[in-house]
Every structure is written in structure tokens, then in C-alpha cells.
BANUFI-133702 format. One line per field, with one value per atom (N, C-alpha, C): residue number from 1; residue in one letter; atom name; x, y, z. Coordinates in nm, 3 decimals, padded with zeros to 5 digits. Layout:
<gugus>
num (NUM,...) .
residu (a,...) .
atome (CA,...) .
u (X,...) .
v (Y,...) .
w (Z,...) .
</gugus>
This chain:
<gugus>
num (1,1,1,2,2,2,3,3,3,4,4,4,5,5,5,6,6,6,7,7,7,8,8,8,9,9,9,10,10,10,11,11,11,12,12,12,13,13,13,14,14,14,15,15,15,16,16,16,17,17,17,18,18,18,19,19,19,20,20,20,21,21,21,22,22,22,23,23,23,24,24,24,25,25,25,26,26,26,27,27,27,28,28,28,29,29,29,30,30,30,31,31,31,32,32,32,33,33,33,34,34,34,35,35,35,36,36,36,37,37,37,38,38,38,39,39,39,40,40,40,41,41,41,42,42,42,43,43,43,44,44,44,45,45,45,46,46,46,47,47,47,48,48,48,49,49,49,50,50,50,51,51,51,52,52,52,53,53,53,54,54,54,55,55,55,56,56,56,57,57,57,58,58,58,59,59,59,60,60,60,61,61,61,62,62,62,63,63,63,64,64,64,65,65,65,66,66,66,67,67,67,68,68,68,69,69,69,70,70,70,71,71,71,72,72,72,73,73,73,74,74,74,75,75,75,76,76,76,77,77,77,78,78,78,79,79,79,80,80,80,81,81,81,82,82,82,83,83,83,84,84,84,85,85,85,86,86,86,87,87,87,88,88,88,89,89,89,90,90,90,91,91,91,92,92,92,93,93,93,94,94,94,95,95,95,96,96,96,97,97,97,98,98,98,99,99,99,100,100,100,101,101,101,102,102,102,103,103,103,104,104,104,105,105,105,106,106,106,107,107,107,108,108,108,109,109,109,110,110,110,111,111,111,112,112,112,113,113,113,114,114,114,115,115,115,116,116,116,117,117,117,118,118,118,119,119,119,120,120,120,121,121,121,122,122,122,123,123,123,124,124,124,125,125,125,126,126,126,127,127,127,128,128,128,129,129,129,130,130,130,131,131,131,132,132,132,133,133,133,134,134,134,135,135,135,136,136,136,137,137,137,138,138,138,139,139,139,140,140,140,141,141,141,142,142,142,143,143,143,144,144,144,145,145,145,146,146,146,147,147,147,148,148,148,149,149,149,150,150,150,151,151,151,152,152,152,153,153,153,154,154,154,155,155,155,156,156,156,157,157,157,158,158,158,159,159,159,160,160,160,161,161,161,162,162,162,163,163,163,164,164,164,165,165,165,166,166,166,167,167,167,168,168,168,169,169,169,170,170,170,171,171,171,172,172,172,173,173,173,174,174,174,175,175,175,176,176,176) .
residu (r,r,r,i,i,i,r,r,r,r,r,r,l,l,l,g,g,g,l,l,l,l,l,l,h,h,h,l,l,l,e,e,e,i,i,i,n,n,n,i,i,i,s,s,s,l,l,l,e,e,e,r,r,r,k,k,k,a,a,a,e,e,e,m,m,m,l,l,l,v,v,v,a,a,a,v,v,v,l,l,l,m,m,m,a,a,a,v,v,v,s,s,s,l,l,l,v,v,v,v,v,v,v,v,v,t,t,t,f,f,f,p,p,p,i,i,i,h,h,h,y,y,y,v,v,v,a,a,a,l,l,l,r,r,r,w,w,w,m,m,m,s,s,s,s,s,s,g,g,g,m,m,m,a,a,a,n,n,n,i,i,i,p,p,p,m,m,m,r,r,r,s,s,s,n,n,n,l,l,l,r,r,r,i,i,i,f,f,f,v,v,v,i,i,i,v,v,v,l,l,l,m,m,m,a,a,a,l,l,l,a,a,a,t,t,t,h,h,h,l,l,l,v,v,v,v,v,v,i,i,i,g,g,g,v,v,v,y,y,y,a,a,a,v,v,v,a,a,a,f,f,f,e,e,e,h,h,h,g,g,g,e,e,e,g,g,g,l,l,l,l,l,l,a,a,a,l,l,l,g,g,g,s,s,s,f,f,f,n,n,n,g,g,g,r,r,r,e,e,e,l,l,l,t,t,t,g,g,g,s,s,s,l,l,l,d,d,d,y,y,y,l,l,l,y,y,y,f,f,f,s,s,s,i,i,i,v,v,v,s,s,s,y,y,y,t,t,t,s,s,s,l,l,l,g,g,g,l,l,l,g,g,g,d,d,d,i,i,i,f,f,f,p,p,p,s,s,s,e,e,e,h,h,h,l,l,l,r,r,r,f,f,f,i,i,i,t,t,t,g,g,g,v,v,v,e,e,e,a,a,a,l,l,l,n,n,n,g,g,g,l,l,l,l,l,l,l,l,l,i,i,i,a,a,a,w,w,w,s,s,s,g,g,g,s,s,s,f,f,f,t,t,t,y,y,y,m,m,m,a,a,a,m,m,m,s,s,s,q,q,q,l,l,l,w,w,w,a,a,a,w,w,w,q,q,q,t,t,t,c,c,c,v,v,v,e,e,e,p,p,p,a,a,a,s,s,s,l,l,l,r,r,r,t,t,t,s,s,s,a,a,a,k,k,k,s,s,s) .
atome (N,CA,C,N,CA,C,N,CA,C,N,CA,C,N,CA,C,N,CA,C,N,CA,C,N,CA,C,N,CA,C,N,CA,C,N,CA,C,N,CA,C,N,CA,C,N,CA,C,N,CA,C,N,CA,C,N,CA,C,N,CA,C,N,CA,C,N,CA,C,N,CA,C,N,CA,C,N,CA,C,N,CA,C,N,CA,C,N,CA,C,N,CA,C,N,CA,C,N,CA,C,N,CA,C,N,CA,C,N,CA,C,N,CA,C,N,CA,C,N,CA,C,N,CA,C,N,CA,C,N,CA,C,N,CA,C,N,CA,C,N,CA,C,N,CA,C,N,CA,C,N,CA,C,N,CA,C,N,CA,C,N,CA,C,N,CA,C,N,CA,C,N,CA,C,N,CA,C,N,CA,C,N,CA,C,N,CA,C,N,CA,C,N,CA,C,N,CA,C,N,CA,C,N,CA,C,N,CA,C,N,CA,C,N,CA,C,N,CA,C,N,CA,C,N,CA,C,N,CA,C,N,CA,C,N,CA,C,N,CA,C,N,CA,C,N,CA,C,N,CA,C,N,CA,C,N,CA,C,N,CA,C,N,CA,C,N,CA,C,N,CA,C,N,CA,C,N,CA,C,N,CA,C,N,CA,C,N,CA,C,N,CA,C,N,CA,C,N,CA,C,N,CA,C,N,CA,C,N,CA,C,N,CA,C,N,CA,C,N,CA,C,N,CA,C,N,CA,C,N,CA,C,N,CA,C,N,CA,C,N,CA,C,N,CA,C,N,CA,C,N,CA,C,N,CA,C,N,CA,C,N,CA,C,N,CA,C,N,CA,C,N,CA,C,N,CA,C,N,CA,C,N,CA,C,N,CA,C,N,CA,C,N,CA,C,N,CA,C,N,CA,C,N,CA,C,N,CA,C,N,CA,C,N,CA,C,N,CA,C,N,CA,C,N,CA,C,N,CA,C,N,CA,C,N,CA,C,N,CA,C,N,CA,C,N,CA,C,N,CA,C,N,CA,C,N,CA,C,N,CA,C,N,CA,C,N,CA,C,N,CA,C,N,CA,C,N,CA,C,N,CA,C,N,CA,C,N,CA,C,N,CA,C,N,CA,C,N,CA,C,N,CA,C,N,CA,C,N,CA,C,N,CA,C,N,CA,C,N,CA,C,N,CA,C,N,CA,C,N,CA,C,N,CA,C,N,CA,C,N,CA,C,N,CA,C,N,CA,C,N,CA,C,N,CA,C,N,CA,C,N,CA,C,N,CA,C,N,CA,C,N,CA,C,N,CA,C,N,CA,C,N,CA,C,N,CA,C,N,CA,C,N,CA,C,N,CA,C,N,CA,C,N,CA,C,N,CA,C,N,CA,C,N,CA,C) .
u (04.493,04.445,04.419,04.479,04.528,04.390,04.372,04.275,04.110,04.143,03.969,03.966,04.101,04.055,04.056,04.094,04.047,03.883,03.835,03.693,03.606,03.663,03.565,03.562,03.721,03.732,03.631,03.569,03.515,03.382,03.328,03.187,03.131,03.227,03.233,03.192,03.289,03.222,03.154,03.078,02.986,02.857,02.861,02.759,02.767,02.868,02.860,02.809,02.799,02.731,02.611,02.596,02.447,02.321,02.376,02.381,02.318,02.443,02.430,02.340,02.304,02.211,02.054,02.070,01.953,01.908,02.008,01.984,01.897,02.016,01.930,01.824,01.741,01.624,01.546,01.573,01.474,01.478,01.562,01.585,01.481,01.510,01.441,01.256,01.243,01.149,01.042,01.089,01.066,01.046,01.139,01.136,01.045,01.030,00.892,00.767,00.780,00.632,00.630,00.739,00.741,00.709,00.734,00.747,00.584,00.500,00.399,00.298,00.300,00.178,00.175,00.266,00.189,00.182,00.220,00.152,-00.013,-00.024,-00.189,-00.241,-00.191,-00.233,-00.296,-00.187,-00.226,-00.281,-00.298,-00.393,-00.523,-00.579,-00.714,-00.720,-00.636,-00.658,-00.700,-00.608,-00.661,-00.860,-00.878,-01.000,-01.095,-01.044,-01.174,-01.167,-01.076,-01.071,-01.050,-00.911,-00.925,-01.027,-01.026,-01.179,-01.292,-01.319,-01.409,-01.457,-01.373,-01.361,-01.383,-01.375,-01.423,-01.574,-01.636,-01.834,-01.856,-01.891,-01.936,-02.070,-02.156,-02.212,-02.159,-02.246,-02.220,-02.167,-02.227,-02.220,-02.037,-02.061,-01.938,-01.801,-01.837,-01.747,-01.729,-01.817,-01.751,-01.703,-01.716,-01.642,-01.492,-01.471,-01.345,-01.285,-01.325,-01.291,-01.252,-01.304,-01.310,-01.141,-01.138,-01.022,-00.896,-00.928,-00.779,-00.761,-00.834,-00.749,-00.698,-00.749,-00.702,-00.592,-00.555,-00.467,-00.318,-00.345,-00.308,-00.207,-00.260,-00.269,-00.163,-00.161,-00.097,00.129,00.017,00.177,00.240,00.207,00.278,00.358,00.259,00.264,00.380,00.389,00.507,00.684,00.633,00.716,00.811,00.721,00.753,00.829,00.721,00.861,00.957,00.986,01.139,01.202,01.167,01.248,01.300,01.198,01.230,01.363,01.325,01.421,01.558,01.544,01.685,01.739,01.665,01.690,01.745,01.694,01.755,01.846,01.896,01.982,02.115,02.088,02.175,02.251,02.140,02.153,02.196,02.152,02.186,02.097,01.990,01.940,01.882,01.865,01.785,01.741,01.711,01.650,01.496,01.440,01.326,01.352,01.256,01.286,01.110,01.075,00.997,01.012,00.900,00.889,00.990,01.076,01.179,01.085,01.214,01.161,01.247,01.189,01.270,01.270,01.204,01.165,01.084,01.138,01.039,00.874,00.771,00.686,00.652,00.756,00.748,00.744,00.814,00.853,00.725,00.668,00.523,00.422,00.385,00.318,00.335,00.463,00.511,00.452,00.482,00.403,00.275,00.185,00.046,00.039,00.087,00.027,00.066,00.175,00.203,00.108,00.128,00.030,-00.093,-00.177,-00.298,-00.330,-00.189,-00.196,-00.251,-00.290,-00.338,-00.222,-00.064,00.015,00.018,00.014,-00.008,00.102,00.220,00.306,00.384,00.367,00.432,00.573,00.609,00.726,00.729,00.789,00.841,01.002,01.021,01.130,01.209,01.330,01.383,01.514,01.590,01.645,01.573,01.652,01.624,01.483,01.477,01.328,01.223,01.203,01.087,01.026,01.133,01.067,01.023,01.079,01.002,00.904,00.873,00.776,00.627,00.663,00.596,00.526,00.657,00.562,00.474,00.527,00.464,00.332,00.282,00.120,00.113,00.136,00.108,00.015,00.109,00.165,00.023,00.035,-00.120,-00.217,-00.270,-00.381,-00.397,-00.320,-00.369,-00.433,-00.343,-00.380,-00.488,-00.555,-00.679,-00.778,-00.744,-00.887,-00.885,-00.803,-00.758,-00.877,-00.851,-00.923,-01.064,-01.127,-01.236,-01.295,-01.223,-01.340,-01.355,-01.258,-01.247,-01.356,-01.394,-01.463,-01.661,-01.642,-01.778,-01.815,-01.724,-01.781,-01.825,-01.729,-01.767,-01.936,-01.924,-02.047,-02.148,-02.169,-02.274,-02.327,-02.194,-02.192,-02.310,-02.227,-02.244,-02.391,-02.405,-02.549,-02.618,-02.774,-02.910,-02.950,-02.943,-03.030,-03.171,-03.228,-03.402,-03.416,-03.531,-03.562,-03.640,-03.623,-03.680,-03.864,-03.886,-04.026,-04.032,-04.118,-04.185,-04.269,-04.227,-04.341,-04.481,-04.569,-04.721,-04.789,-04.693,-04.738,-04.705,-04.624,-04.522,-04.617,-04.660,-04.753,-04.909,-04.938,-05.092,-05.036,-04.963,-04.969,-04.869,-04.801,-04.782,-04.899,-05.017,-05.087,-05.205,-05.214,-05.275,-05.235) .
v (-04.702,-04.599,-04.485,-04.404,-04.293,-04.224,-04.318,-04.310,-04.317,-04.397,-04.385,-04.278,-04.223,-04.111,-03.968,-03.970,-03.859,-03.903,-04.006,-04.042,-04.002,-04.027,-03.978,-03.808,-03.740,-03.636,-03.522,-03.615,-03.556,-03.551,-03.691,-03.694,-03.624,-03.588,-03.511,-03.371,-03.318,-03.218,-03.166,-03.292,-03.242,-03.294,-03.369,-03.364,-03.227,-03.160,-03.049,-02.915,-02.925,-02.845,-02.883,-02.989,-03.034,-02.976,-02.977,-02.936,-02.791,-02.728,-02.592,-02.530,-02.607,-02.587,-02.586,-02.701,-02.721,-02.626,-02.610,-02.507,-02.353,-02.352,-02.195,-02.220,-02.334,-02.344,-02.359,-02.388,-02.396,-02.260,-02.175,-02.044,-01.990,-01.963,-01.909,-01.941,-02.035,-02.078,-02.043,-02.018,-01.987,-01.787,-01.745,-01.637,-01.595,-01.677,-01.645,-01.617,-01.714,-01.694,-01.620,-01.574,-01.447,-01.309,-01.306,-01.167,-01.194,-01.274,-01.323,-01.291,-01.383,-01.345,-01.183,-01.108,-01.013,-00.883,-00.937,-00.871,-00.883,-01.034,-01.041,-00.997,-00.993,-00.938,-00.806,-00.719,-00.550,-00.596,-00.616,-00.644,-00.639,-00.724,-00.770,-00.694,-00.643,-00.535,-00.406,-00.360,-00.242,-00.245,-00.361,-00.385,-00.377,-00.443,-00.423,-00.292,-00.186,-00.122,00.035,00.051,00.184,00.160,00.113,00.066,00.134,00.148,00.129,00.357,00.409,00.516,00.602,00.522,00.508,00.542,00.619,00.581,00.540,00.387,00.325,00.222,00.182,00.087,-00.057,-00.109,-00.260,-00.323,-00.317,-00.386,-00.364,-00.286,-00.200,-00.223,-00.279,-00.253,-00.363,-00.483,-00.648,-00.676,-00.587,-00.620,-00.561,-00.442,-00.360,-00.498,-00.531,-00.656,-00.776,-00.838,-00.932,-00.897,-00.741,-00.797,-00.713,-00.636,-00.618,-00.770,-00.864,-00.950,-01.046,-01.029,-01.085,-01.018,-00.896,-00.823,-00.853,-00.877,-00.929,-01.095,-01.147,-01.278,-01.279,-01.178,-01.180,-01.131,-01.041,-00.940,-01.089,-01.146,-01.283,-01.392,-01.394,-01.510,-01.459,-01.298,-01.214,-01.257,-01.230,-01.269,-01.366,-01.517,-01.664,-01.658,-01.580,-01.601,-01.523,-01.466,-01.381,-01.465,-01.495,-01.655,-01.704,-01.809,-01.916,-01.840,-01.738,-01.706,-01.698,-01.653,-01.620,-01.765,-01.825,-01.989,-02.057,-02.069,-02.100,-02.028,-01.921,-01.904,-01.837,-01.759,-01.689,-01.788,-01.842,-01.960,-02.113,-02.136,-02.245,-02.364,-02.348,-02.452,-02.592,-02.553,-02.631,-02.618,-02.722,-02.645,-02.656,-02.601,-02.637,-02.772,-02.825,-02.940,-02.916,-03.007,-02.970,-02.850,-02.790,-02.704,-02.571,-02.501,-02.428,-02.274,-02.242,-02.138,-02.009,-01.934,-01.832,-01.737,-01.659,-01.545,-01.529,-01.407,-01.374,-01.421,-01.423,-01.454,-01.549,-01.667,-01.798,-01.863,-01.805,-01.810,-01.775,-01.677,-01.599,-01.737,-01.752,-01.880,-01.985,-02.019,-02.171,-02.123,-02.020,-01.969,-01.916,-01.909,-01.944,-02.080,-02.155,-02.271,-02.359,-02.310,-02.413,-02.321,-02.173,-02.091,-02.191,-02.129,-02.240,-02.399,-02.480,-02.611,-02.677,-02.596,-02.645,-02.720,-02.735,-02.841,-02.895,-02.816,-02.892,-02.982,-02.973,-03.046,-03.040,-02.918,-02.903,-02.794,-02.788,-02.707,-02.810,-02.849,-02.906,-02.884,-02.801,-02.832,-02.928,-02.954,-03.027,-02.967,-03.064,-03.077,-02.990,-02.880,-02.837,-02.720,-02.660,-02.607,-02.656,-02.830,-02.870,-02.848,-02.821,-02.800,-02.685,-02.531,-02.427,-02.429,-02.516,-02.500,-02.569,-02.689,-02.719,-02.626,-02.518,-02.418,-02.358,-02.303,-02.204,-02.285,-02.390,-02.431,-02.479,-02.460,-02.457,-02.357,-02.259,-02.112,-02.046,-02.064,-02.027,-02.069,-02.234,-02.294,-02.198,-02.194,-02.087,-01.929,-01.886,-01.718,-01.736,-01.868,-01.812,-01.847,-01.957,-01.976,-01.830,-01.761,-01.648,-01.547,-01.548,-01.429,-01.490,-01.626,-01.681,-01.633,-01.664,-01.644,-01.488,-01.429,-01.292,-01.253,-01.289,-01.272,-01.302,-01.434,-01.426,-01.360,-01.328,-01.269,-01.104,-01.109,-00.921,-00.936,-01.038,-01.069,-01.046,-01.120,-01.151,-01.000,-00.950,-00.779,-00.747,-00.670,-00.631,-00.622,-00.750,-00.819,-00.810,-00.784,-00.785,-00.914,-01.037,-01.132,-01.145,-01.167,-01.184,-01.311,-01.344,-01.410,-01.498,-01.645,-01.748,-01.746,-01.752,-01.772,-01.934,-01.995,-02.154,-02.108,-02.208,-02.226,-02.224,-02.188,-02.150,-02.331,-02.447,-02.557,-02.644,-02.596,-02.612,-02.602,-02.504,-02.432,-02.462,-02.532,-02.618,-02.774,-02.804,-02.931,-02.961,-02.869,-02.847,-02.898,-02.759,-02.750,-02.864,-02.926,-03.076,-03.201) .
w (00.047,00.122,00.104,00.052,00.052,-00.069,-00.143,-00.233,-00.168,-00.105,-00.005,00.063,00.139,00.252,00.130,00.024,-00.020,-00.097,-00.118,-00.184,-00.071,00.055,00.178,00.197,00.190,00.215,00.095,-00.003,-00.108,-00.117,00.006,00.028,00.138,00.246,00.356,00.306,00.218,00.143,00.070,-00.023,-00.070,00.038,00.115,00.255,00.296,00.279,00.421,00.341,00.182,00.069,00.044,00.046,00.047,00.145,00.288,00.444,00.428,00.352,00.386,00.240,00.139,00.031,00.067,00.212,00.235,00.344,00.451,00.573,00.454,00.362,00.309,00.253,00.199,00.124,00.277,00.377,00.470,00.532,00.544,00.568,00.479,00.342,00.260,00.261,00.299,00.325,00.436,00.539,00.649,00.644,00.598,00.564,00.443,00.366,00.271,00.329,00.425,00.507,00.591,00.681,00.758,00.690,00.591,00.509,00.428,00.418,00.322,00.435,00.509,00.643,00.677,00.695,00.731,00.602,00.498,00.376,00.344,00.393,00.386,00.491,00.612,00.731,00.723,00.673,00.645,00.572,00.448,00.357,00.406,00.500,00.529,00.667,00.716,00.832,00.763,00.669,00.601,00.547,00.465,00.451,00.569,00.658,00.753,00.861,00.833,00.910,00.850,00.781,00.671,00.564,00.484,00.453,00.458,00.585,00.652,00.658,00.618,00.615,00.467,00.380,00.271,00.240,00.227,00.125,00.064,00.065,-00.059,00.001,-00.131,-00.104,-00.081,-00.013,00.060,-00.083,-00.171,-00.307,-00.363,-00.431,-00.464,-00.315,-00.187,-00.082,-00.063,-00.133,-00.105,-00.261,-00.308,-00.471,-00.454,-00.376,-00.346,-00.313,-00.181,-00.095,-00.182,-00.270,-00.347,-00.427,-00.515,-00.575,-00.504,-00.408,-00.322,-00.211,-00.240,-00.161,-00.284,-00.411,-00.524,-00.549,-00.567,-00.597,-00.464,-00.319,-00.231,-00.246,-00.312,-00.304,-00.457,-00.511,-00.677,-00.583,-00.530,-00.497,-00.388,-00.269,-00.209,-00.332,-00.430,-00.559,-00.612,-00.628,-00.682,-00.626,-00.488,-00.374,-00.386,-00.420,-00.422,-00.559,-00.655,-00.791,-00.818,-00.755,-00.729,-00.617,-00.559,-00.464,-00.559,-00.641,-00.743,-00.841,-00.869,-00.994,-00.922,-00.827,-00.729,-00.673,-00.639,-00.558,-00.689,-00.801,-00.960,-00.983,-00.986,-01.035,-00.936,-00.859,-00.816,-00.660,-00.616,-00.488,-00.522,-00.654,-00.689,-00.637,-00.557,-00.473,-00.574,-00.711,-00.751,-00.883,-00.981,-01.105,-01.160,-01.235,-01.333,-01.402,-01.423,-01.527,-01.601,-01.709,-01.786,-01.894,-01.888,-02.001,-01.947,-02.052,-02.015,-01.984,-01.803,-01.779,-01.859,-01.953,-02.007,-01.929,-01.826,-01.824,-01.697,-01.631,-01.493,-01.529,-01.602,-01.600,-01.613,-01.644,-01.611,-01.452,-01.404,-01.278,-01.192,-01.218,-01.171,-01.217,-01.337,-01.351,-01.264,-01.257,-01.190,-01.039,-01.006,-00.838,-00.819,-00.938,-00.931,-00.954,-00.976,-00.996,-00.847,-00.832,-00.720,-00.599,-00.590,-00.470,-00.461,-00.554,-00.558,-00.514,-00.557,-00.535,-00.668,-00.791,-00.925,-00.975,-00.935,-00.971,-01.127,-01.261,-01.355,-01.406,-01.365,-01.377,-01.492,-01.563,-01.706,-01.669,-01.550,-01.517,-01.336,-01.297,-01.158,-01.157,-00.995,-00.930,-00.885,-00.911,-00.836,-00.721,-00.637,-00.496,-00.415,-00.374,-00.235,-00.282,-00.397,-00.468,-00.430,-00.409,-00.384,-00.237,-00.180,-00.033,-00.008,-00.125,-00.124,-00.187,-00.254,-00.343,-00.274,-00.154,-00.084,00.020,00.089,00.184,00.107,00.009,-00.137,-00.116,-00.138,-00.138,-00.030,00.074,00.207,00.275,00.252,00.292,00.199,00.056,-00.052,00.019,00.049,00.125,00.251,00.333,00.467,00.441,00.359,00.312,00.213,00.127,00.052,00.132,00.218,00.313,00.400,00.439,00.508,00.455,00.385,00.229,00.239,00.172,00.205,00.319,00.451,00.540,00.568,00.516,00.561,00.464,00.366,00.261,00.311,00.319,00.362,00.543,00.595,00.696,00.703,00.623,00.527,00.492,00.417,00.322,00.416,00.511,00.608,00.733,00.707,00.789,00.701,00.529,00.497,00.397,00.383,00.258,00.339,00.341,00.395,00.340,00.421,00.339,00.383,00.289,00.279,00.312,00.416,00.498,00.279,00.303,00.181,00.231,00.118,00.100,00.027,00.113,00.102,-00.050,-00.145,-00.222,-00.214,-00.255,-00.178,-00.193,-00.306,-00.258,-00.169,-00.084,00.037,00.140,00.152,00.269,00.273,00.162,00.159,00.194,00.199,00.208,00.313,00.390,00.524,00.628,00.600,00.680,00.644,00.584,00.578,00.654) .
</gugus>
């Protein structure tokens, strides 16, 4: 009976430890979203208003917008990469399996693959790092769509679209 109570006590401690790790992972994931959305917002806001004071041709402005959006995504990916490195090492929220991660560039690579939802599968997380990876993929989907719609709106305002001309063969057949 004493042995049984000891095992029960051990199971409760393990369960509490797992719940604490899960709580840390959830708080980390929420914090990452709370940090990365404003980074993206500030960048897009500057591109729509602050950059307007810099004189440049429309084609160049679109090019700069695309490059700035890419740079912003790389910053966000970098934030997640640092979180993964600390999540595996310092916080012990899980590990990475598959190809060995030997340095910060490997965490950046994993973060790019996750953020873009590419999901190559050569590196995959375990335990609570899986949750953070899923949140990164969802966050990436939203931020990439936000950048895409912003770029589309900028292009529709900055580029003069020419009316398409119908081929002569279609104009003559339509008259008959």
C-alpha cells in the first residue's frame, strides 16, 4: 500500500510538471503572436504612410513594399526561431527530431518551414514545441495573407492599368 501511494504521488508530480510545461508553451505561443502582430502592423503602417513622404516612382515603391514585407516576415520568423531555441534548451518544452539542429541557422530554417506552412518534415518537434509550431504556422498564414492583400491594394493604387484591347478577329466576329 505504501508503494502504491508513492507511485500515485509520483504520477501527480509528473502530471503537475506536464501541466506547468503546457502552460508555459501556451503562454509562449500567445506571447509570440502578441509580439509579432504589432511588428507586422508597424511595418505595414509605415509602408502606407511614413514611406509616402519619400519621393520615388510607383514601380520602385511597389518593389520597396515587397522587399520590406519580406524583411518583416524574416524578422517575425527570427523571433520564432529564438523562441524555439530557448524552448528546447532553456525551457525544456520538447525537442526536435529528424535532422540534427546544430545552431541558430537550423532553428531559423525550421521556423521558415513552419511559418510558410511548407512542412518539409526533415525536422519535427516533439512534446509542447508542437503546439508552438502550429501557432507559428497559423500566425504565418495570417501575416502572409495580410502582406499579400496590402501589396495588392498598393499595386491597385500605384499602378495605372491599361484597358485591354480585343484582338481584331474578335471585334469583327462580334459585329456579324
